[in-house]
C-alpha positions as CSV (number, residue, x, y, z in Angstrom):
1,M,36.0,-32.6,-26.1
2,E,34.5,-35.8,-24.6
3,I,32.0,-38.4,-25.7
4,V,29.3,-39.0,-23.1
5,R,27.6,-42.3,-23.6
6,Y,24.0,-42.9,-22.5
7,P,23.8,-40.4,-19.7
8,G,20.8,-40.8,-17.3
9,R,18.3,-38.0,-17.2
10,E,19.6,-36.9,-13.8
11,K,22.8,-36.0,-15.5
12,W,21.3,-33.9,-18.4
13,A,21.2,-30.6,-16.6
14,E,24.9,-30.8,-15.8
15,L,25.8,-31.8,-19.4
16,L,23.8,-29.0,-20.9
17,K,25.2,-26.2,-18.8
18,R,26.5,-23.3,-20.8
19,P,29.9,-21.8,-20.0
20,H,29.2,-19.5,-17.1
21,I,30.4,-15.9,-17.2
22,D,30.1,-14.0,-13.9
23,N,29.6,-10.4,-15.0
24,S,28.7,-9.1,-11.5
25,S,32.2,-7.6,-11.1
26,L,32.0,-5.5,-14.3
27,M,28.5,-4.1,-13.6
28,E,29.8,-1.2,-11.6
29,T,32.3,-0.3,-14.4
30,V,29.6,-0.5,-17.0
31,R,27.2,1.7,-15.0
32,N,29.9,4.3,-14.4
33,V,30.6,4.5,-18.2
34,I,26.9,4.7,-18.9
35,D,26.3,7.5,-16.4
36,D,29.3,9.4,-17.6
37,V,28.1,9.3,-21.3
38,R,24.7,10.3,-20.2
39,E,26.1,13.3,-18.3
40,R,28.9,14.5,-20.6
41,G,27.8,13.2,-24.0
42,D,30.2,13.4,-26.9
43,E,33.1,14.4,-24.7
44,A,32.8,11.2,-22.6
45,V,32.4,9.1,-25.7
46,R,35.6,10.5,-27.2
47,D,37.4,9.9,-23.9
48,Y,36.3,6.2,-23.8
49,E,37.2,5.7,-27.5
50,L,40.7,6.9,-26.7
51,K,40.9,4.7,-23.6
52,F,39.3,1.5,-24.9
53,D,39.7,1.5,-28.7
54,K,42.9,3.7,-28.7
55,A,41.3,6.0,-31.3
56,D,41.6,9.8,-31.0
57,L,38.5,11.0,-32.8
58,D,37.6,14.5,-33.8
59,E,34.4,13.4,-35.6
60,L,32.2,10.5,-34.5
61,L,30.1,10.3,-37.6
62,V,31.4,8.4,-40.6
63,S,31.5,10.8,-43.5
64,E,30.4,10.2,-47.1
65,E,34.0,10.4,-48.2
66,E,34.9,7.6,-45.7
67,F,32.0,5.5,-47.1
68,D,33.3,6.0,-50.7
69,E,36.8,5.1,-49.6
70,A,35.6,2.0,-47.8
71,E,33.6,0.8,-50.8
72,K,36.6,1.1,-53.1
73,S,38.6,-1.2,-50.9
74,V,36.0,-4.0,-50.9
75,S,36.6,-6.6,-53.7
76,Q,34.0,-7.0,-56.5
77,E,33.6,-10.6,-55.4
78,L,32.7,-9.7,-51.8
79,R,30.4,-6.9,-53.0
80,E,28.5,-9.3,-55.2
81,A,28.3,-11.8,-52.3
82,I,26.9,-9.1,-50.0
83,M,24.3,-8.0,-52.6
84,T,23.1,-11.7,-53.0
85,A,22.7,-11.9,-49.2
86,V,20.8,-8.6,-49.2
87,H,18.5,-9.9,-51.9
88,N,17.7,-13.1,-49.9
89,I,17.4,-11.4,-46.5
90,T,15.1,-8.8,-48.1
91,A,12.9,-11.5,-49.8
92,F,12.5,-13.5,-46.5
93,H,11.7,-10.5,-44.3
94,A,9.5,-8.7,-46.8
95,A,7.3,-11.8,-46.9
96,Q,6.6,-11.3,-43.2
97,D,4.8,-8.0,-43.9
98,V,1.3,-9.3,-43.5
99,Q,-1.8,-7.2,-43.2
100,L,-3.7,-8.1,-40.0
101,P,-7.5,-8.6,-40.3
102,S,-10.2,-6.4,-38.8
103,V,-12.5,-8.4,-36.6
104,E,-16.1,-7.6,-35.7
105,T,-16.3,-9.2,-32.2
106,M,-20.0,-8.5,-32.0
107,P,-22.4,-6.3,-34.1
108,G,-21.2,-2.8,-34.0
109,V,-17.9,-3.6,-32.2
110,R,-14.9,-3.6,-34.5
111,C,-11.2,-4.3,-33.4
112,W,-8.0,-4.4,-35.4
113,Q,-4.3,-4.0,-35.2
114,K,-1.8,-2.0,-37.2
115,S,2.0,-2.3,-37.3
116,V,3.8,0.9,-36.6
117,P,7.6,1.1,-37.2
118,I,9.7,2.2,-34.3
119,D,10.7,5.8,-35.0
120,R,14.5,5.4,-34.4
121,V,16.4,2.2,-33.9
122,G,20.0,1.7,-32.9
123,L,22.2,-1.1,-34.2
124,Y,25.4,-2.3,-32.6
125,V,28.0,-4.2,-34.6
126,P,31.1,-5.3,-32.7
127,G,34.6,-5.2,-34.0
128,G,36.5,-7.5,-31.8
129,T,38.1,-10.7,-33.2
130,A,36.1,-10.6,-36.5
131,P,34.3,-7.8,-38.5
132,L,30.7,-9.0,-38.4
133,F,29.5,-7.2,-41.5
134,S,26.8,-9.9,-41.9
135,T,25.2,-8.6,-38.7
136,V,24.8,-5.2,-40.4
137,L,22.7,-6.9,-43.1
138,M,20.7,-8.9,-40.6
139,L,19.7,-5.8,-38.6
140,A,19.6,-3.0,-41.1
141,V,17.7,-4.7,-44.0
142,P,14.6,-5.6,-41.9
143,A,14.7,-2.2,-40.2
144,K,14.4,-0.6,-43.6
145,I,11.7,-3.0,-44.8
146,A,9.8,-2.2,-41.5
147,Q,10.1,1.5,-42.6
148,C,11.8,2.7,-39.5
149,P,12.3,6.4,-40.2
150,E,15.8,6.5,-38.9
151,V,18.4,3.7,-38.5
152,I,21.4,4.5,-36.4
153,M,24.5,2.3,-36.1
154,C,27.6,2.2,-34.0
155,T,30.7,0.1,-34.5
156,P,34.2,0.4,-33.0
157,P,37.0,2.1,-35.0
158,D,40.6,1.0,-35.3
159,K,43.5,2.9,-33.8
160,E,43.5,5.2,-36.8
161,G,39.9,6.1,-36.3
162,R,38.5,4.2,-39.2
163,V,35.7,1.6,-39.2
164,N,36.2,-1.7,-41.0
165,P,35.6,-1.0,-44.7
166,V,33.4,-4.0,-45.3
167,V,31.2,-3.1,-42.3
168,A,30.9,0.5,-43.7
169,Y,30.1,-0.9,-47.2
170,A,27.4,-3.2,-45.7
171,A,25.9,-0.3,-43.8
172,R,25.7,1.8,-46.9
173,V,24.0,-0.9,-49.1
174,A,21.7,-1.9,-46.2
175,G,20.4,1.6,-45.8
176,V,21.9,2.7,-42.5
177,D,21.1,6.4,-42.1
178,K,24.0,7.4,-39.7
179,L,27.1,5.3,-38.9
180,F,29.2,6.3,-35.8
181,K,32.7,5.3,-34.9
182,I,31.9,4.2,-31.4
183,G,32.4,0.8,-29.7
184,G,31.5,-0.9,-26.4
185,V,29.5,0.4,-23.5
186,Q,29.9,4.0,-24.7
187,A,28.1,3.1,-27.9
188,I,25.2,1.5,-26.1
189,A,24.9,4.5,-23.7
190,A,25.1,7.0,-26.6
191,M,22.3,5.3,-28.4
192,A,20.2,4.8,-25.3
193,Y,20.4,8.4,-24.1
194,G,21.6,10.5,-27.0
195,T,24.6,12.8,-27.2
196,E,25.3,16.0,-29.2
197,S,26.2,13.8,-32.2
198,V,24.3,10.5,-31.6
199,P,20.5,10.7,-31.7
200,R,18.6,8.9,-28.9
201,T,17.1,5.6,-30.1
202,Y,14.1,3.7,-28.8
203,K,15.3,0.1,-29.3
204,I,18.9,-1.3,-29.5
205,F,19.8,-4.4,-31.5
206,G,23.0,-6.3,-31.9
207,P,25.5,-8.7,-30.3
208,G,28.6,-7.9,-28.2
209,N,31.0,-9.0,-25.5
210,Q,30.0,-9.2,-21.8
211,F,30.4,-5.5,-21.3
212,V,28.1,-4.7,-24.2
213,T,25.6,-7.3,-23.0
214,A,25.7,-5.8,-19.5
215,A,25.2,-2.3,-20.9
216,K,22.2,-3.4,-22.9
217,Q,20.6,-5.0,-19.8
218,I,21.2,-1.9,-17.7
219,V,19.8,0.6,-20.3
220,S,16.8,-1.6,-20.9
221,L,15.6,-0.9,-17.3
222,G,14.9,2.6,-18.5
223,Q,13.1,3.9,-21.5
224,V,14.9,2.0,-24.2
225,A,14.1,-1.5,-25.4
226,I,16.6,-4.2,-26.5
227,D,16.2,-7.0,-29.0
228,M,16.7,-9.9,-26.5
229,P,19.1,-11.1,-23.8
230,A,22.3,-12.2,-25.3
231,G,25.1,-14.6,-24.5
232,P,27.8,-16.7,-26.2
233,S,26.9,-18.3,-29.5
234,E,26.0,-22.0,-29.6
235,V,25.0,-24.9,-31.8
236,E,23.4,-28.3,-31.4
237,V,23.7,-31.0,-34.1
238,I,21.3,-34.0,-34.1
239,A,22.7,-36.7,-36.3
240,D,22.1,-40.4,-37.0
241,E,24.0,-43.1,-38.9
242,T,23.2,-41.5,-42.3
243,A,25.1,-38.3,-41.3
244,N,28.4,-37.4,-42.8
245,A,30.9,-37.1,-39.9
246,R,32.9,-34.5,-41.9
247,F,29.9,-32.3,-42.2
248,V,28.9,-32.7,-38.5
249,A,32.5,-31.8,-37.4
250,A,32.6,-28.8,-39.7
251,D,29.3,-27.5,-38.3
252,M,30.4,-27.9,-34.7
253,L,33.7,-26.2,-35.4
254,S,32.0,-23.3,-37.3
255,Q,30.2,-22.4,-34.1
256,A,33.1,-23.1,-31.8
257,E,35.3,-20.6,-33.7
258,H,33.1,-17.7,-32.7
259,G,34.8,-17.5,-29.3
260,A,36.3,-19.2,-26.3
261,D,32.9,-19.2,-24.5
262,S,30.9,-20.6,-27.4
263,Q,29.5,-24.2,-27.2
264,S,28.9,-27.0,-29.6
265,I,26.8,-30.1,-28.8
266,L,26.3,-33.3,-30.8
267,I,23.4,-35.6,-29.9
268,T,23.4,-38.9,-31.7
269,S,22.1,-42.4,-31.4
270,S,25.1,-43.8,-33.4
271,P,28.2,-44.6,-31.3
272,E,30.1,-45.0,-34.6
273,L,29.2,-41.5,-35.8
274,A,30.2,-40.1,-32.4
275,E,33.7,-41.6,-32.8
276,Q,34.1,-40.6,-36.4
277,T,33.0,-37.0,-35.6
278,L,35.5,-36.7,-32.8
279,Q,38.3,-37.8,-35.1
280,E,37.1,-35.4,-37.7
281,I,37.0,-32.5,-35.2
282,E,40.6,-33.3,-34.1
283,R,41.7,-33.4,-37.7
284,Q,39.9,-30.3,-39.0
285,V,40.7,-28.0,-36.0
286,E,44.3,-28.2,-37.0
287,Q,43.5,-26.4,-40.2
288,L,41.7,-23.4,-38.6
289,E,43.0,-19.9,-38.4
290,R,41.3,-19.4,-35.1
291,R,42.5,-22.7,-33.7
292,E,43.4,-21.5,-30.2
293,L,40.0,-19.9,-29.6
294,T,38.2,-22.9,-31.1
295,E,40.0,-25.4,-28.8
296,K,38.9,-23.4,-25.8
297,S,35.3,-23.6,-26.9
298,L,35.6,-27.3,-27.5
299,S,36.8,-27.8,-23.9
300,H,33.2,-27.2,-22.7
301,S,31.5,-28.9,-25.7
302,H,30.1,-32.4,-25.8
303,I,29.2,-35.4,-27.9
304,I,26.3,-37.2,-26.3
305,V,25.2,-40.7,-27.4
306,V,21.6,-41.6,-26.5
307,R,19.5,-44.7,-26.9
308,S,16.2,-43.3,-28.4
309,L,14.6,-40.6,-30.5
310,D,12.6,-39.6,-27.4
311,D,15.9,-38.8,-25.6
312,V,17.1,-36.8,-28.6
313,I,13.9,-34.7,-28.6
314,D,13.7,-34.2,-24.8
315,L,17.4,-33.3,-24.6
316,T,17.1,-30.7,-27.4
317,N,13.9,-29.1,-26.0
318,E,15.6,-28.9,-22.6
319,Y,18.8,-27.3,-24.1
320,A,16.9,-24.9,-26.3
321,P,19.8,-24.2,-28.7
322,E,20.4,-21.0,-30.6
323,H,21.1,-23.0,-33.7
324,L,19.9,-26.5,-34.3
325,I,21.2,-28.6,-37.2
326,I,19.3,-31.9,-38.0
327,Q,21.4,-34.3,-40.1
328,T,19.2,-37.4,-40.1
329,E,17.3,-39.6,-42.6
330,Q,14.0,-37.9,-41.7
331,P,14.9,-34.4,-40.4
332,H,11.3,-33.0,-40.7
333,V,10.0,-35.7,-38.4
334,I,12.3,-34.5,-35.7
335,A,11.8,-30.8,-36.4
336,D,8.1,-31.2,-36.0
337,Q,8.7,-32.2,-32.4
338,I,11.1,-29.4,-31.5
339,R,9.6,-26.6,-29.5
340,N,12.6,-24.7,-28.3
341,A,15.3,-23.5,-30.7
342,G,16.3,-20.2,-32.3
343,S,16.8,-21.4,-35.9
344,V,16.6,-24.9,-37.3
345,F,18.6,-26.2,-40.3
346,L,17.3,-29.4,-41.9
347,G,19.1,-32.1,-43.8
348,H,22.7,-33.0,-44.7
349,Y,23.2,-30.1,-47.0
350,T,22.0,-27.2,-44.8
351,P,24.9,-25.8,-42.7
352,E,24.3,-23.2,-40.1
353,S,26.7,-20.9,-41.9
354,A,24.1,-20.5,-44.7
355,G,21.8,-18.9,-42.2
356,D,24.6,-16.8,-40.7
357,Y,25.2,-15.1,-44.1
358,A,22.9,-15.4,-47.0
359,S,20.0,-17.9,-47.1
360,G,17.6,-15.2,-45.9
361,T,16.7,-16.0,-42.3
362,N,18.0,-13.8,-39.5
363,H,21.0,-14.8,-37.5
364,T,20.3,-12.6,-34.5
365,L,18.9,-15.4,-32.2
366,P,18.2,-16.2,-28.6
367,T,21.1,-17.8,-26.8
368,S,21.7,-19.2,-23.3
369,G,18.4,-21.1,-23.2
370,Y,16.4,-18.0,-24.0
371,A,14.8,-19.9,-26.9
372,H,12.5,-21.3,-24.3
373,A,10.7,-18.0,-24.4
374,Y,12.2,-15.7,-27.2
375,N,12.3,-15.8,-30.9
376,G,15.0,-14.4,-33.1
377,V,14.9,-11.0,-34.8
378,N,12.3,-10.6,-37.5
379,L,10.4,-7.9,-39.2
380,D,8.1,-7.4,-36.2
381,S,11.1,-6.7,-34.0
382,F,11.4,-3.3,-35.7
383,R,7.7,-2.6,-35.3
384,K,5.1,-2.3,-32.5
385,K,1.5,-3.4,-32.7
386,M,-1.1,-0.8,-32.1
387,T,-4.6,-1.9,-31.4
388,L,-7.6,0.1,-32.6
389,Q,-11.3,-0.3,-32.0
390,E,-14.5,1.5,-33.0
391,I,-17.9,1.1,-31.5
392,T,-21.1,2.2,-33.2
393,A,-24.4,3.1,-31.4
394,E,-25.6,-0.4,-32.1
395,G,-22.4,-1.8,-30.6
396,V,-22.9,0.3,-27.4
397,L,-26.3,-1.3,-26.9
398,K,-24.8,-4.8,-27.4
399,I,-21.8,-4.5,-25.2
400,A,-22.7,-1.8,-22.6
401,R,-24.3,-4.1,-19.9
402,T,-21.3,-6.4,-20.0
403,V,-18.8,-3.5,-19.5
404,E,-20.9,-1.9,-16.8
405,T,-21.3,-5.1,-14.9
406,M,-17.6,-5.9,-14.9
407,A,-16.6,-2.3,-14.0
408,H,-19.1,-2.3,-11.2
409,A,-17.7,-5.6,-9.9
410,E,-14.2,-4.1,-9.8
411,Q,-15.6,-1.0,-8.0
412,L,-14.3,1.3,-10.8
413,T,-17.3,3.6,-11.0
414,A,-15.9,6.0,-13.5
415,H,-15.3,3.2,-15.9
416,E,-18.9,2.1,-15.4
417,A,-20.2,5.6,-16.0
418,A,-18.2,6.1,-19.2
419,M,-20.2,3.3,-20.8
420,R,-23.5,3.9,-19.0
421,L,-23.7,7.5,-20.1
422,R,-23.3,6.5,-23.7
423,R,-25.9,3.8,-23.4
424,E,-28.4,6.0,-21.8
425,S,-27.9,8.8,-24.4
426,I,-28.6,6.3,-27.2
427,E,-31.6,4.8,-25.4
428,K,-33.3,8.2,-25.1
429,K,-33.2,8.8,-28.8
């Protein structure tokens, strides 16, 4: 990792580049798997599970006996931690359940919205280098609060055909209706199109490697929606001379350990803090279990020293980080000026790991600069807004001429007639 001091604005774009992954070469492979699952269903899924996860499966669905066995293997301490997280995630997302008002736009014309849960959602939770049981909570808990009638989940099994017991326990307590032992592209395809065992879902959520990301992008071109475009995880820390270099280094490393293609950025106006943080990173990385992965991530991470608060704000809004941690004397002053970030963590005592697990906010967030246009997963992600309207006879007389004039101008005479006939019938009474 390097310290970049006072870069000119012409160098910002290069500094803020994410690690680039060219997935064009894998697209054909991903499409072939998707097409095969779509055509052969369960048979294809089992073949790919044997090929990719080395699991020879007779049954794709996790049974109640397997859930019971998994729960017994999870320690009491971890079960209690998971239940605390469920409580906080529930509290935060339930508070988003707001009744929308009905509006009378003019006398006799009333418009309103209602939130309708998506009938069936699919959740993908990767296995990979770490069992992300926290992702189960972040997706399944709001799905159940949104009252989705059916919540389906897929996660890769181990070579013995078992899912990670903590993932299974989290799925049970979060209310997942059906858990399947399927990983990778075949899981996304199964949830997108349905198989003999896996019901077809209407929206797919969850992170994954570049194959899973490509699969989500491909199926989203059809009739299934996805949560958001996804890429490697990332964090930006804004810090001043009041920050604790040990905390800053720990926050940067906690993101870097996600994977070799993750990225951590520190932006500071303090050259002294920059040096102290670099020393702390070099010291702390030696103690990490995932040191090799973390060091690869650090190779494309930066510490950037700037001259002014304006540079801090502008750099951050241009980068649009997935996670933004503000460790400054007045973090709220800076946060008020941030327009582009997935989730923001304020103050010296608010690590990103709190949001990853248990504070209550959702950790499924836009990466790769998508925070310029996307928000993270929330309660509305599992619902769709349906608009309704009702017009009385009085309302027809108020609005008819406006509608008729506009329809006539667009040369849509049937539209014009639909309103004119109603108006004329009322005027004759």
